[in-house]
VEXGUTOR-746073 format. One record per atom (N, C-alpha, C, CB): chain; x, y, z; atom name; residue number from 0; residue in three letters. Coordinates in nm, 2 decimals, m for minus. Glycine has a CB too. Example, Ala and Ser with C-alpha at 12.3 -4.5 7.8 and 13.67 -1.06 7.14 Angstrom:
// residues 2
{gunu 'A',{1.32,m0.57,0.78},'N',0,'ALA'},
{gunu 'A',{1.23,m0.45,0.78},'CA',0,'ALA'},
{gunu 'A',{1.32,m0.33,0.78},'C',0,'ALA'},
{gunu 'A',{1.13,m0.45,0.90},'CB',0,'ALA'},
{gunu 'A',{1.28,m0.22,0.71},'N',1,'SER'},
{gunu 'A',{1.37,m0.11,0.71},'CA',1,'SER'},
{gunu 'A',{1.29,0.00,0.79},'C',1,'SER'},
{gunu 'A',{1.41,m0.06,0.57},'CB',1,'SER'},
This chain:
// residues 59
{gunu 'A',{10.01,10.81,9.90},'N',0,'UNK'},
{gunu 'A',{9.87,10.82,9.91},'CA',0,'UNK'},
{gunu 'A',{9.80,10.70,9.91},'C',0,'UNK'},
{gunu 'A',{9.82,10.90,9.80},'CB',0,'UNK'},
{gunu 'A',{9.82,10.64,9.81},'N',1,'UNK'},
{gunu 'A',{9.76,10.44,9.78},'CA',1,'UNK'},
{gunu 'A',{9.80,10.38,9.92},'C',1,'UNK'},
{gunu 'A',{9.88,10.33,9.63},'CB',1,'UNK'},
{gunu 'A',{9.92,10.42,9.94},'N',2,'UNK'},
{gunu 'A',{9.96,10.28,9.99},'CA',2,'UNK'},
{gunu 'A',{9.90,10.31,10.16},'C',2,'UNK'},
{gunu 'A',{10.15,10.23,9.97},'CB',2,'UNK'},
{gunu 'A',{9.85,10.48,10.19},'N',3,'UNK'},
{gunu 'A',{9.77,10.51,10.32},'CA',3,'UNK'},
{gunu 'A',{9.64,10.35,10.35},'C',3,'UNK'},
{gunu 'A',{9.67,10.70,10.29},'CB',3,'UNK'},
{gunu 'A',{9.56,10.42,10.22},'N',4,'UNK'},
{gunu 'A',{9.46,10.32,10.20},'CA',4,'UNK'},
{gunu 'A',{9.49,10.22,10.21},'C',4,'UNK'},
{gunu 'A',{9.41,10.33,10.11},'CB',4,'UNK'},
{gunu 'A',{9.58,10.13,10.19},'N',5,'UNK'},
{gunu 'A',{9.62,9.98,10.15},'CA',5,'UNK'},
{gunu 'A',{9.59,9.91,10.33},'C',5,'UNK'},
{gunu 'A',{9.81,9.97,10.06},'CB',5,'UNK'},
{gunu 'A',{9.71,10.03,10.41},'N',6,'UNK'},
{gunu 'A',{9.70,9.98,10.55},'CA',6,'UNK'},
{gunu 'A',{9.60,9.99,10.61},'C',6,'UNK'},
{gunu 'A',{9.79,10.02,10.62},'CB',6,'UNK'},
{gunu 'A',{9.51,10.09,10.60},'N',7,'UNK'},
{gunu 'A',{9.42,10.10,10.70},'CA',7,'UNK'},
{gunu 'A',{9.31,9.98,10.66},'C',7,'UNK'},
{gunu 'A',{9.37,10.25,10.71},'CB',7,'UNK'},
{gunu 'A',{9.32,9.93,10.50},'N',8,'UNK'},
{gunu 'A',{9.20,9.84,10.50},'CA',8,'UNK'},
{gunu 'A',{9.30,9.69,10.57},'C',8,'UNK'},
{gunu 'A',{9.13,9.83,10.31},'CB',8,'UNK'},
{gunu 'A',{9.46,9.69,10.58},'N',9,'UNK'},
{gunu 'A',{9.47,9.60,10.68},'CA',9,'UNK'},
{gunu 'A',{9.47,9.57,10.75},'C',9,'UNK'},
{gunu 'A',{9.50,9.57,10.69},'CB',9,'UNK'},
{gunu 'A',{9.46,9.73,10.87},'N',10,'UNK'},
{gunu 'A',{9.39,9.71,11.00},'CA',10,'UNK'},
{gunu 'A',{9.30,9.66,11.04},'C',10,'UNK'},
{gunu 'A',{9.38,9.77,11.04},'CB',10,'UNK'},
{gunu 'A',{9.20,9.68,10.95},'N',11,'UNK'},
{gunu 'A',{9.06,9.66,10.98},'CA',11,'UNK'},
{gunu 'A',{9.01,9.50,10.95},'C',11,'UNK'},
{gunu 'A',{8.97,9.78,10.88},'CB',11,'UNK'},
{gunu 'A',{9.11,9.44,10.86},'N',12,'UNK'},
{gunu 'A',{9.15,9.31,10.87},'CA',12,'UNK'},
{gunu 'A',{9.14,9.21,10.99},'C',12,'UNK'},
{gunu 'A',{9.26,9.32,10.85},'CB',12,'UNK'},
{gunu 'A',{9.24,9.29,11.06},'N',13,'UNK'},
{gunu 'A',{9.33,9.28,11.19},'CA',13,'UNK'},
{gunu 'A',{9.21,9.26,11.32},'C',13,'UNK'},
{gunu 'A',{9.44,9.46,11.21},'CB',13,'UNK'},
{gunu 'A',{9.15,9.16,11.32},'N',14,'UNK'},
{gunu 'A',{9.00,9.20,11.43},'CA',14,'UNK'},
{gunu 'A',{9.05,9.13,11.58},'C',14,'UNK'},
{gunu 'A',{8.81,9.09,11.36},'CB',14,'UNK'},
{gunu 'A',{9.02,9.18,11.66},'N',15,'UNK'},
{gunu 'A',{9.10,9.09,11.84},'CA',15,'UNK'},
{gunu 'A',{8.98,8.96,11.83},'C',15,'UNK'},
{gunu 'A',{9.08,9.22,12.06},'CB',15,'UNK'},
{gunu 'A',{9.01,8.92,11.74},'N',16,'UNK'},
{gunu 'A',{8.94,8.76,11.76},'CA',16,'UNK'},
{gunu 'A',{8.89,8.67,11.90},'C',16,'UNK'},
{gunu 'A',{9.04,8.65,11.70},'CB',16,'UNK'},
{gunu 'A',{8.91,8.76,12.02},'N',17,'UNK'},
{gunu 'A',{8.90,8.70,12.14},'CA',17,'UNK'},
{gunu 'A',{8.73,8.77,12.14},'C',17,'UNK'},
{gunu 'A',{9.05,8.73,12.27},'CB',17,'UNK'},
{gunu 'A',{8.72,8.88,12.08},'N',18,'UNK'},
{gunu 'A',{8.57,8.95,12.08},'CA',18,'UNK'},
{gunu 'A',{8.50,8.95,12.01},'C',18,'UNK'},
{gunu 'A',{8.55,9.05,12.10},'CB',18,'UNK'},
{gunu 'A',{8.51,8.82,11.90},'N',19,'UNK'},
{gunu 'A',{8.46,8.80,11.79},'CA',19,'UNK'},
{gunu 'A',{8.35,8.71,11.82},'C',19,'UNK'},
{gunu 'A',{8.56,8.76,11.69},'CB',19,'UNK'},
{gunu 'A',{8.24,8.70,11.77},'N',20,'UNK'},
{gunu 'A',{8.13,8.58,11.86},'CA',20,'UNK'},
{gunu 'A',{8.12,8.49,11.72},'C',20,'UNK'},
{gunu 'A',{7.93,8.66,11.95},'CB',20,'UNK'},
{gunu 'A',{8.09,8.34,11.74},'N',21,'UNK'},
{gunu 'A',{8.00,8.27,11.61},'CA',21,'UNK'},
{gunu 'A',{7.94,8.25,11.61},'C',21,'UNK'},
{gunu 'A',{8.00,8.20,11.56},'CB',21,'UNK'},
{gunu 'A',{7.86,8.28,11.53},'N',22,'UNK'},
{gunu 'A',{7.68,8.29,11.48},'CA',22,'UNK'},
{gunu 'A',{7.65,8.12,11.45},'C',22,'UNK'},
{gunu 'A',{7.64,8.42,11.29},'CB',22,'UNK'},
{gunu 'A',{7.75,8.03,11.45},'N',23,'UNK'},
{gunu 'A',{7.69,7.91,11.43},'CA',23,'UNK'},
{gunu 'A',{7.68,7.79,11.58},'C',23,'UNK'},
{gunu 'A',{7.78,7.85,11.30},'CB',23,'UNK'},
{gunu 'A',{7.81,7.81,11.64},'N',24,'UNK'},
{gunu 'A',{7.78,7.75,11.79},'CA',24,'UNK'},
{gunu 'A',{7.78,7.87,11.88},'C',24,'UNK'},
{gunu 'A',{7.91,7.63,11.84},'CB',24,'UNK'},
{gunu 'A',{7.76,8.00,11.88},'N',25,'UNK'},
{gunu 'A',{7.81,8.09,11.98},'CA',25,'UNK'},
{gunu 'A',{7.86,8.12,12.08},'C',25,'UNK'},
{gunu 'A',{7.77,8.13,12.00},'CB',25,'UNK'},
{gunu 'A',{8.03,8.05,12.01},'N',26,'UNK'},
{gunu 'A',{8.14,8.09,12.12},'CA',26,'UNK'},
{gunu 'A',{8.18,8.17,12.05},'C',26,'UNK'},
{gunu 'A',{8.24,8.00,12.18},'CB',26,'UNK'},
{gunu 'A',{8.30,8.23,12.11},'N',27,'UNK'},
{gunu 'A',{8.40,8.31,12.10},'CA',27,'UNK'},
{gunu 'A',{8.53,8.28,12.06},'C',27,'UNK'},
{gunu 'A',{8.40,8.37,12.20},'CB',27,'UNK'},
{gunu 'A',{8.57,8.39,11.97},'N',28,'UNK'},
{gunu 'A',{8.71,8.35,11.96},'CA',28,'UNK'},
{gunu 'A',{8.74,8.30,11.79},'C',28,'UNK'},
{gunu 'A',{8.74,8.22,12.09},'CB',28,'UNK'},
{gunu 'A',{8.57,8.33,11.69},'N',29,'UNK'},
{gunu 'A',{8.62,8.27,11.59},'CA',29,'UNK'},
{gunu 'A',{8.48,8.31,11.48},'C',29,'UNK'},
{gunu 'A',{8.68,8.11,11.62},'CB',29,'UNK'},
{gunu 'A',{8.51,8.33,11.34},'N',30,'UNK'},
{gunu 'A',{8.38,8.33,11.26},'CA',30,'UNK'},
{gunu 'A',{8.32,8.21,11.22},'C',30,'UNK'},
{gunu 'A',{8.39,8.39,11.14},'CB',30,'UNK'},
{gunu 'A',{8.20,8.22,11.21},'N',31,'UNK'},
{gunu 'A',{8.06,8.12,11.19},'CA',31,'UNK'},
{gunu 'A',{8.18,8.07,11.03},'C',31,'UNK'},
{gunu 'A',{7.84,8.22,11.16},'CB',31,'UNK'},
{gunu 'A',{8.22,8.11,10.95},'N',32,'UNK'},
{gunu 'A',{8.30,8.09,10.83},'CA',32,'UNK'},
{gunu 'A',{8.40,8.01,10.85},'C',32,'UNK'},
{gunu 'A',{8.35,8.19,10.77},'CB',32,'UNK'},
{gunu 'A',{8.46,8.03,10.99},'N',33,'UNK'},
{gunu 'A',{8.55,7.93,11.01},'CA',33,'UNK'},
{gunu 'A',{8.54,7.81,11.10},'C',33,'UNK'},
{gunu 'A',{8.66,7.99,11.04},'CB',33,'UNK'},
{gunu 'A',{8.36,7.83,11.18},'N',34,'UNK'},
{gunu 'A',{8.37,7.73,11.25},'CA',34,'UNK'},
{gunu 'A',{8.38,7.55,11.20},'C',34,'UNK'},
{gunu 'A',{8.26,7.77,11.31},'CB',34,'UNK'},
{gunu 'A',{8.45,7.49,11.30},'N',35,'UNK'},
{gunu 'A',{8.42,7.36,11.26},'CA',35,'UNK'},
{gunu 'A',{8.30,7.27,11.30},'C',35,'UNK'},
{gunu 'A',{8.53,7.30,11.28},'CB',35,'UNK'},
{gunu 'A',{8.20,7.30,11.41},'N',36,'UNK'},
{gunu 'A',{8.13,7.26,11.41},'CA',36,'UNK'},
{gunu 'A',{8.05,7.23,11.26},'C',36,'UNK'},
{gunu 'A',{8.09,7.32,11.50},'CB',36,'UNK'},
{gunu 'A',{7.92,7.14,11.26},'N',37,'UNK'},
{gunu 'A',{7.84,7.12,11.16},'CA',37,'UNK'},
{gunu 'A',{7.73,7.27,11.14},'C',37,'UNK'},
{gunu 'A',{7.76,6.98,11.18},'CB',37,'UNK'},
{gunu 'A',{7.72,7.32,11.08},'N',38,'UNK'},
{gunu 'A',{7.62,7.43,11.04},'CA',38,'UNK'},
{gunu 'A',{7.49,7.42,11.11},'C',38,'UNK'},
{gunu 'A',{7.61,7.44,10.89},'CB',38,'UNK'},
{gunu 'A',{7.44,7.54,11.17},'N',39,'UNK'},
{gunu 'A',{7.34,7.50,11.24},'CA',39,'UNK'},
{gunu 'A',{7.20,7.55,11.20},'C',39,'UNK'},
{gunu 'A',{7.36,7.53,11.38},'CB',39,'UNK'},
{gunu 'A',{7.12,7.52,11.13},'N',40,'UNK'},
{gunu 'A',{7.02,7.60,11.03},'CA',40,'UNK'},
{gunu 'A',{6.93,7.62,11.16},'C',40,'UNK'},
{gunu 'A',{6.95,7.52,10.87},'CB',40,'UNK'},
{gunu 'A',{6.84,7.72,11.10},'N',41,'UNK'},
{gunu 'A',{6.78,7.86,11.17},'CA',41,'UNK'},
{gunu 'A',{6.61,7.73,11.21},'C',41,'UNK'},
{gunu 'A',{6.76,8.08,11.00},'CB',41,'UNK'},
{gunu 'A',{6.61,7.66,11.33},'N',42,'UNK'},
{gunu 'A',{6.52,7.57,11.37},'CA',42,'UNK'},
{gunu 'A',{6.41,7.62,11.37},'C',42,'UNK'},
{gunu 'A',{6.53,7.51,11.48},'CB',42,'UNK'},
{gunu 'A',{6.34,7.73,11.40},'N',43,'UNK'},
{gunu 'A',{6.24,7.79,11.41},'CA',43,'UNK'},
{gunu 'A',{6.19,7.84,11.28},'C',43,'UNK'},
{gunu 'A',{6.26,7.87,11.49},'CB',43,'UNK'},
{gunu 'A',{6.25,7.89,11.20},'N',44,'UNK'},
{gunu 'A',{6.26,7.92,11.04},'CA',44,'UNK'},
{gunu 'A',{6.20,7.75,10.97},'C',44,'UNK'},
{gunu 'A',{6.47,7.98,10.99},'CB',44,'UNK'},
{gunu 'A',{6.22,7.66,10.98},'N',45,'UNK'},
{gunu 'A',{6.25,7.56,10.93},'CA',45,'UNK'},
{gunu 'A',{6.12,7.50,10.97},'C',45,'UNK'},
{gunu 'A',{6.37,7.51,10.96},'CB',45,'UNK'},
{gunu 'A',{6.11,7.53,11.08},'N',46,'UNK'},
{gunu 'A',{5.94,7.40,11.19},'CA',46,'UNK'},
{gunu 'A',{5.84,7.51,11.09},'C',46,'UNK'},
{gunu 'A',{5.90,7.44,11.50},'CB',46,'UNK'},
{gunu 'A',{5.83,7.61,11.13},'N',47,'UNK'},
{gunu 'A',{5.75,7.71,11.06},'CA',47,'UNK'},
{gunu 'A',{5.72,7.67,10.90},'C',47,'UNK'},
{gunu 'A',{5.83,7.86,11.08},'CB',47,'UNK'},
{gunu 'A',{5.83,7.67,10.81},'N',48,'UNK'},
{gunu 'A',{5.80,7.64,10.65},'CA',48,'UNK'},
{gunu 'A',{5.75,7.51,10.67},'C',48,'UNK'},
{gunu 'A',{5.93,7.63,10.52},'CB',48,'UNK'},
{gunu 'A',{5.78,7.46,10.71},'N',49,'UNK'},
{gunu 'A',{5.72,7.26,10.72},'CA',49,'UNK'},
{gunu 'A',{5.63,7.22,10.77},'C',49,'UNK'},
{gunu 'A',{5.79,7.15,10.79},'CB',49,'UNK'},
{gunu 'A',{5.56,7.33,10.86},'N',50,'UNK'},
{gunu 'A',{5.40,7.32,10.92},'CA',50,'UNK'},
{gunu 'A',{5.34,7.39,10.82},'C',50,'UNK'},
{gunu 'A',{5.36,7.40,11.07},'CB',50,'UNK'},
{gunu 'A',{5.41,7.51,10.75},'N',51,'UNK'},
{gunu 'A',{5.29,7.56,10.66},'CA',51,'UNK'},
{gunu 'A',{5.30,7.45,10.55},'C',51,'UNK'},
{gunu 'A',{5.31,7.73,10.61},'CB',51,'UNK'},
{gunu 'A',{5.40,7.42,10.48},'N',52,'UNK'},
{gunu 'A',{5.42,7.31,10.37},'CA',52,'UNK'},
{gunu 'A',{5.31,7.17,10.38},'C',52,'UNK'},
{gunu 'A',{5.58,7.26,10.40},'CB',52,'UNK'},
{gunu 'A',{5.35,7.14,10.52},'N',53,'UNK'},
{gunu 'A',{5.18,7.04,10.53},'CA',53,'UNK'},
{gunu 'A',{5.03,7.06,10.54},'C',53,'UNK'},
{gunu 'A',{5.16,6.97,10.65},'CB',53,'UNK'},
{gunu 'A',{5.05,7.18,10.60},'N',54,'UNK'},
{gunu 'A',{4.90,7.26,10.57},'CA',54,'UNK'},
{gunu 'A',{4.85,7.26,10.45},'C',54,'UNK'},
{gunu 'A',{4.89,7.40,10.60},'CB',54,'UNK'},
{gunu 'A',{4.90,7.32,10.35},'N',55,'UNK'},
{gunu 'A',{4.88,7.37,10.21},'CA',55,'UNK'},
{gunu 'A',{4.89,7.22,10.15},'C',55,'UNK'},
{gunu 'A',{5.00,7.48,10.14},'CB',55,'UNK'},
{gunu 'A',{4.96,7.09,10.15},'N',56,'UNK'},
{gunu 'A',{4.97,6.95,10.13},'CA',56,'UNK'},
{gunu 'A',{4.81,6.89,10.20},'C',56,'UNK'},
{gunu 'A',{5.11,6.90,10.21},'CB',56,'UNK'},
{gunu 'A',{4.75,6.93,10.29},'N',57,'UNK'},
{gunu 'A',{4.65,6.89,10.37},'CA',57,'UNK'},
{gunu 'A',{4.51,6.90,10.27},'C',57,'UNK'},
{gunu 'A',{4.65,6.99,10.52},'CB',57,'UNK'},
{gunu 'A',{4.56,7.08,10.22},'N',58,'UNK'},
{gunu 'A',{4.38,7.10,10.19},'CA',58,'UNK'},
{gunu 'A',{4.41,7.08,10.06},'C',58,'UNK'},
{gunu 'A',{4.28,7.26,10.22},'CB',58,'UNK'},
């Protein structure tokens, strides 16, 4: 009974890698953690964060 649960988990880990999308480079075939490209930070988030920090500094 315990072996079947382990087999099921192993099957879940084996994904169809052609359908997997990387959130880092937006290409298919791998996960973001496996991405060879340098990590892309959320540009909009940092832009607003910097603008708010600058605004606080000016006041």
